[in-house]
C-alpha positions, 0 to 999 in steps of 0.5 A, a space after each residue: 528523609 529519603 523517599 520510601 515505597 509508600 511515599 509514591 502514590 496514585 492519586 485520584 482527580 477531582 471527578 472520576 466520572 465519564 462526564 464532560 467535566 470528569 478529571 480536573 486537578 489532583 486530589 489527596 485521595 489515594 487510589 488504594 491498591 487492590 480495592 474494588 472500583 477504586 478508579 472505574 465502576 463495574 461494566 454494565 450489560 449495556 456497555 457490553 452490548 454497545 461497547 464503551 470507552 471510559 476515561 479516568 484521570 489520575 496522578 503519579 505523586 510523591 508525598 514527602 515533606 522534602 524536595 527529594 527527587 524521584 528519578 526517572 519516574 515512569 508508569 506501566 500497565 503491570 497486569 492486564 485485565 483478565 477479560 479479553 474483551 476489556 483492554 487498558 491503555 495509558 496516555 497523558 495530556 501533560 495538563 494538571 487541570 484538564 477535564 474529559 472534554 479536553 482529553 477526548 479532544 486529544 484522543 481524537 486528534 489522530 486526524 486533523 484538518 488538512 487542505 480545503 477539498 476542491 469544489 464546494 459543499 453544495 448549499 445547506 446540508 441539514 442536521 441528521 443527513 447521512 450524506 453530503 453533496 459536493 459540487 466539483 469541476 470535472 477534473 477535480 478529485 473525488 473523495 475515496 470510500 473510507 476517506 475522512 473529511 471535515 466540515 467547518 462552518 464559520 471557520 476561525 470565528 467564535 461561532 465555529 463548528 466542525 464535524 469529521 465525517 467518513 465517506 462510505 459510498 459515492 455516486 456522481 452525476 454531471 449536471 448543467 447549471 445557469 448562474 447570474 454573473 456580471 449582469 448576465 447568465 453563465 452556463 457551466 457543467 459540473 459534477 454533483 457528488 453525493 457522499 454517504 457518511 457513517 454518522 449523521 450530521 450534528 449540525 446544519 452546514 451552510 454551503 454556497 449556491 452553485 458557482 463555477 468559481 472555487 473561491 466563492 465565499 461560503 459559511 461552510 467548507 469541506 477540508 481534507 484530513 491529515 494524520 496528526 496522531 497527537 496522543 501517544 498510547 502505552 499498553 501491555 501485551 503477552 509474549 508469543 515466543 520464549 525469550 532467553 537470556 541474551 536475546 535482543 528480541 521479544 515478540 508480542 501478538 500485535 503492536 496495537 491496542 484496542 482504544 475504541 470498540 468497533 461494530 459490524 458495518 456493511 461496506 459495498 465492494 464494486 467492480 473489483 478484479 476477481 483474478 488479481 494480478 501477478 508480476 512474473 519475471 520472464 527472460 527477455 534476452 538471449 542469455 547473459 548480458 555483460 557490460 562495464 559500468 562506472 560508479 560507486 559500490 558503497 554503503 547505502 548506495 544504489 545500482 540501477 541495471 536498467 532492466 528487470 533481471 532473472 533471479 539468480 543471474 546477477 554478477 557484479 565484479 570489480 577490483 578485488 570483489 565479486 557479488 552475486 544474488 540469491 533470493 533477492 539478497 546481494 551476496 559477497 560470499 555468504 555475507 548479505 551486503 544488500 538487496 536486489 529488486 528483480 522487477 525494477 532492476 535495482 540493487 541496494 547496498 546495505 549500510 556498512 558495505 565497503 566502498 569501491 569506485 571506478 569501472 566494474 563489470 555487470 552481468 545478468 540475464 534480462 527479463 521482463 516483468 509484466 503486470 498480468 492477471 493471475 492464474 489461480 488454483 485452490 486446495 479446499 480444506 476440510 476437517 479430514 485433510 487439515 495438516 501442515 503439508 500440502 502439494 499441488 502442480 500448477 499449470 502453466 508453471 509459475 515464473 520466478 517471483 510470481 507465486 503467492 500462496 494464502 491460507 487462513 489460520 485462526 481467522 487470519 490470512 497468511 501470505 507466502 511468496 516465491 522469492 525468485 529462487 524457488 523458495 516460498 517464504 512469508 514475512 515471518 518464518 513462523 508463517 510457513 515455507 515451501 518450494 516451487 519447481 519452475 519446470 513442472 509447476 510442482 509446489 510443496 508447502 508447509 503451513 506455519 499453523 493448521 489451516 482453518 477447516 472449511 477454508 481453502 489454500 489459495 494459489 495465484 501466479 503469473 506464467 509465460 503463457 501469453 508472452 514471447 521472447 523476441 530478442 532474436 527477431 530481426 530489427 531493421 535499422 532506424 528509419 526516416 519516414 517521409 511522404 512527399 508533397 506530390 504523390 506519384 513519384 516517377 520511378 528512377 527519379 528520386 534522389 536524397 542528399 545530405 551532408 555528414 560532416 564534410 562529406 556529401 552523402 547520396 542515396 537514389 531510387 533504382 527505379 524499382 522501388 528500392 533506395 540504394 547508395 549511402 542508405 537503403 530503403 523503399 519508395 511507394 511511387 503511387 503514394 509518395 511514401 519513402 522509408 529511408 535508412 542511412 548507412 551511417 547515423 547522420 547528425 541530429 537536425 541534419 537537412 535531407 534534400 529530396 529531389 524527384 519527378 512526379 505526375 498525378 497518380 491514378 486509382 481504380 476500384 473494382 467491386 466484387 470482381 468475378 473469378 475466371 475458370 482457373 480461380 484467377 481475377 482479371 481487372 482492366 485499368 481505364 488507362 493504357 500505357 501504364 508506367 512500370 514500377 508505379 502499380 500498387 495492387 490491393 485486395 481484401 482477404 477472408 481467412 478460413 475457419 479457425 476451428 478446422 485449422 487449429 482443432 480448438 473449439 470456437 468458444 475456446 478461441 481467444 483471437 477472433 477472426 480479423 481478416 487482412 488486406 493484401 498489398 503488392 507492387 509490380 516488379 517493373 517486369 510485369 510480375 508482383 511482389 509480396 507472394 502474389 501470383 499475377 501479371 500486368 500488361 502495361 500496354 493494355 492495363 490488364 491485370 490478372 492475379 490469383 487472390 489467394 495467400 497464406 497467413 500465420 494466425 495465433 491460436 490458444 492451446 490448452 492442457 487438461 489436468 486436475 488442479 486442486 480440490 473443491 468441496 461439494 456437500 460433505 465430499 471432496 472432489 478433484 477439479 479438472 481445468 482446461 488451462 490455457 498454456 501457450 499461444 501457437 502460430 499456425 498457417 491458415 489459408 486466406 482468399 478474396 471473398 466471393 460475395 459483395 464484400 470483395 474488392 480490388 483497388 489499383 493505384 498506378 501512373 500512366 506514361 505521361 509527362 513528369 514534374 520536377 520537385 525539391 523538398 527539404 526535411 530536417 532530421 528530428 527523429 529516427 524510427 525503429 520498429 521493434 516488432 516489425 514481424 509480429 502483431 504483438 505488444 511490447 511489455 513495458 520495461 523489457 526493452 534494451 537495445 544498442 545503437 551507435 555505441 549507446 544503450 537505450 532502455 524504456 521507462 514508462 513510454 520513454 527511451 532513456 540512454 546514458 544512465 547513471 549507474 548509482 542514481 538511475 538518471 539518464 538522458 531522455 532519448 525518445 519515446 516508444 509506443 508499446 502497442 505498435 512496437 515503434 520507437 522514436 529516437 531523438 538522441 543518437 551518436 552521429 557518425 556511428 553505424 546504423 545497426 540495432 543490437 537487441 539485448 532485451 525484448 518481451 512481447 505479449 498477445 492480449 487476452 488470457 482465457 480462463 475456465 476456472 478462477 479462485 479468489 477471496 473477497 478483500 473483506 470478510 465476512 460477506 453478506 449472504 446473497 450479495 456476491 455478483 460475478 460477471 465476465 465476458 466469454 471468448 465468443 463475446 457478450 457477457 454472463 452474470 451470476 449472483 450467489 444464492 443465500 446458501 453460497 451456491 453460484 449457478 447461471 448459464 455458463 457459470 457454476 461455483 460456490 462462495 464461503 460467506 464467512 471467509 470470503 473464498 470464492 470458486 467459480 467455473 465457466 462452462 456447463 455439464 454435458 453428457 460425456 458420451 460422444 465427447 471423447 474427441 474433444 480437446 477438453 475431454 478427460 475420462 477421469 473428469 467424468 462424473 455420473 455420466 457427465 462432464 464439464 464442458 469449458 466455456 472460457 472467459 477473458 481473465 481481465 474481464 472478470 469483475 465482482 460486486 459484493 457487500 462485506 461486513 466490516 468492523 467500524 467504530 461506533 457512533 460518537 453519541 454512544 462512545 463519547 468519542 468521535 470515532 471518525 477521527 480515529 483509526 478505522 479499526 479502533 486500534 492504536 500503536 502501543 509499541 513504537 521505536 524509541 519507546 521504553 519497553 519493560 519485559 517482565 514475568 510474574 509468579 506466586 509462591 505460597 508460604 507454608 500453611 499457618 505461616 508465622 513470624 520468622 518463616 523464610 520463603 525462597 521463591 526460587 528466582 534471584 535478581 527480582 525486580 519486585 516482591 510483595 506478600 498477598 493474603 488468601 484474598 489477593 490483598 497486599 500485606 503491609 510491608 511492615 510485616 515482612 522483609 524481602 531480599 530481591 537479589 536472593 529471592 527470599 522473604 522473611 516474615 518479621 511479625 506474626 500474620 495473625 488476623 490475615 487470611 492464609 495461606 499467604 503467597 509471595 508475588 514476585 517479578 523478574 524484568 528487564 527494561 530496554 529501549 525499542 529500536 525497531 518494530 515489525 508488524 508481526 509483533 517483534 520488538 528489537 531492544 537495544 540491550 540484551 535480556 538478563 532473564 529467561 522469559 517463558 512464552 504466553 505467561 510473560 508480558 511486555 509493557 510500554 512505559 509512559 515516561 514521566 521524568 524526574 519528579 521533584 517539587 521546586 519554585 522557579 521564575 520569580 520576578 516583580 512587575 509594576 502592574 497586574 495586566 491579567 496575563 499569565 506570562 513567564 516573563 515580566 510585562 512592563 516595568 520592574 518595581 523598586 521593591 524586590 523580594 530577596 530570593 537569595 537569602 530567603 528562597 521560596 520553600 516548597 515540599 513534594 507533598 504541598 506544591 502543585 503545578 501552578 503560576 502564582 501572582 501576589 497582587 498588592 492592595 496597599 503598601 504591605 498587603 496582598 492577595 494570593 492568586 493562582 492561575 488555575 486555583 484562583 484566589 486562595 489567601 491574603 497576606 502581608 509583608 510582616 508575616 510569613 506566607 504559607 497557604 495550605 493545600 487542602 488536598 494534602 494539608 501541606 503548604 503550597 509554598 512558603 515565603 518568609 517575611 524577612 525576604 520582603 524589601 521596602 517600597 511596595 505599592 498598591 498594584 505591584 505584583 510578585 510573580 512566581 511559579 511552582 513545579 509539582 512532584 506529581 504528573 497527570 496520567 489518563 487511563 482509557 478502559 475499552 470494553 468490546 462487545 460481548 459477554 463477560 468472561 469472569 465476575 471480578 476483574 482487575 488491572 495493575 498500574 505500576 509506578 516506577 523510579 529511583 531514589 537517591 541512596 
């Protein structure tokens, strides 16, 4: 007889309780469809206050007296609870006998033990402590806040205990310890780390005494944790968008389901960057760079360009193909064939891209991608300006790829980013869109949802304000720098020789500090310093021979010398007959007042005064170089010079404009900012100070006898000063230059050449100091011309002034009164402010507000002053005057902005409350219920009423065809017996076969359409991609998607029958020891089972004499006795059918006491655990229910 729909049941386990022994084996008690509290009890008021997880075990069972197979069985949650604070998930442990404790352990196995944490658990940690103490070496890693650790005592012993703990705060101190070792004492320093934890310790843990060894024996150790995610969960979610016939995608609100309630907790946030960071793409070359590369353009391959690039500038061309970029995508015509990571200079080809090999041409505009502190702005959202469209002008204008826009809708933040082509998009088109003009800084934004009132739209971006494209600046050829062993070189005596292949190379000193010949350079005679540039690159490790004559140099210092009437200074050396070309004059300078030069107030100047030192050398004819006006009389040793010069100084420039809106009280007001826009170099006068700080120092040689010397220098590296003319730092990743036929790029402080286009691997060719701009080359092409060709170079000046910043605390809401902000003004020192309980921030030099609910903070640096008399200031704007007052900016350095706060976060409750250890679970208590590889069921259920007073013979057309299920319910929502009606799923009709007298009317037909498919991909926004198209239309919100718990084919059977001579007490699926002479004839008399009676069990029939035996199950114990003369059919008391049947005719002769017949039975049922999660909050309805559907196919 085939399996009927009524033969498939959901059966209860032994104990439907949340006690440690809840669950257990299957019973014969059917979980009645529609019956109140058939699995779970009502939810108590205490559960709604604390939150709770209730676990119930049930079994999907096929109750037939045959062994027909229920093919492809699976279970889904077909209908979720109506209360949004109650959720249900399914999982299985695949154990037919486990209890709640075992299921709890499976749930908690999201985290498992990892490697031992460095250091030691310091001495005894007591029960009830909310902190543990670790002893670490100075180089050992500290646990992170939020990290889970596991404490294990007596590991791998019967007395083992463990506890998982989550770190909420860490404090450290360095201490010195003295321990006894080897009959003496040893002192050592160590870090004592006190880790506060979320739950108190439930046991004592015995750590060792302080030791300088990690391998000291200890009862208790601390281990790291790893994500094991042992349990897999299945749930249900509504659709959020309409899905049409033929679609391959459906969208649900989230991929996660709530497994564990979470409660509000406080989390300290310490020393966080208030301004955030941005990565602008700034052009660093002189136009389009074109070169020929060799490699493969093919499916799944990468192409490394060596440098960041300007979006929209890439072109790759080869035989028969041309590719370009657009908004981070690589295009072949209109088809997208890959992606472009502009900041990394990486092209990735998609799978399926046609393959091309050989040479191809690459063109792009090089760029630098500095990580810099972001500029920020905001638009305050009040009730009256809520909408979808917003505009703002950002100054200075953002650079491509560097703008992030954030807004809050329905309590959730959404981020949109500039794609590098002026288009602003989110990860999902529903988040919104916009455009950005890189020239004007104008932003047009359309949000995907109405922003929440009393929040703000935040803008954070990177600009070019602090950066310079220096690719056109002259760069001297690679240089050999050397200081001879004997300073005081005699002019005209220096000779440098080396061998270049078979050719002898020579360079000499012309007698006036200049090196000529087969190379060029300079020599500082007094100091013995050589700067030498070979005309042709020599071989690596070549030997340079340096011959010269020398005499001891002299040095004279003159403290604060007086000026002559004409402003000059005269000093007289202690010796006469000074040797020409050996004099070096040094004096210090004082730069004139910055403010009077630039017109920018001192408190808005970023670069504070750094006074230079001037060094000049004599020309051999009595004059000085380096623009120093003066003369030296070699015969008398008298020097007269003018101690004045001009230097170029960078000054910060600002623009004054409205930048966003803020809310004060109930009024929206414009915000005017003095925005740092760029650097400007201006000439400034500098002269030697006239106070005691002035000095003159002269190094020289008298006309005395010289000594001969020879030195040999092995050429191991060449030096290139890429920023010789500027005191600016290089932006990492922006360097690219050619030398001798090779191209060099920088990577993390190294220079790399000969880069493989497909792998990015190259030859390390030196190092670069980004601060000084000096590069040291260790690999070059010998014999090539010594000329540097710059292709890309971006530099920066440190210090980014801001007078306003808007940001959001990363976790919200924020505890009132906990926000503290500090910064360093341009004038030095530090300013600090703490927000009041009402969210206002007011301190000397700092004003602002914080919205504690959203975490949005807006702060201005400066003070309100009377506007009268300030009209000439660069920060003055008549539009910014309010009630006779104007805001005077006092900018701070952006990279010094730091804040502390205490945020309310939602963490799982204590293990004692939940009956689960939440530390071992995800922090927010949510687990994935939709994953790639899952089977998903998309379904939509409706009800259609019968006519009033329905009677036998009535036919109802539900208005849909190709139904997956159809049933009739009475007016109370209880299912009507299927004997009373006949449904046609294909036609969508139902006919009452018998009178519904006695049923509560009106009757309704509940019908469902569905599609089942394999999930091939999931996205964080809830989009599920299926492997087969939908065959129905599914309206949004009323449709559901359920992930299916796969059971497989359900069919009872007997298997693994064998005999063995003795019973060892071990349950194995292979014989232990020798076989028996006697056998059971399984071929003629197979073991008989039924779907109704068989259980998942291993059986042992242990003979007590030659024909009698005991029947013992691995989990059920002894259930019967039998003999070889009669049939054996022990009854399953839960289903009143035999566990199995052995026929007497199958027993052979020769059985002896102690012999064993082993066999196993497989059940036509499957264990399913159901988790009901109750979140904190009041109930939304009096009666609630959820529906589990058991699904499968039968042999027709």
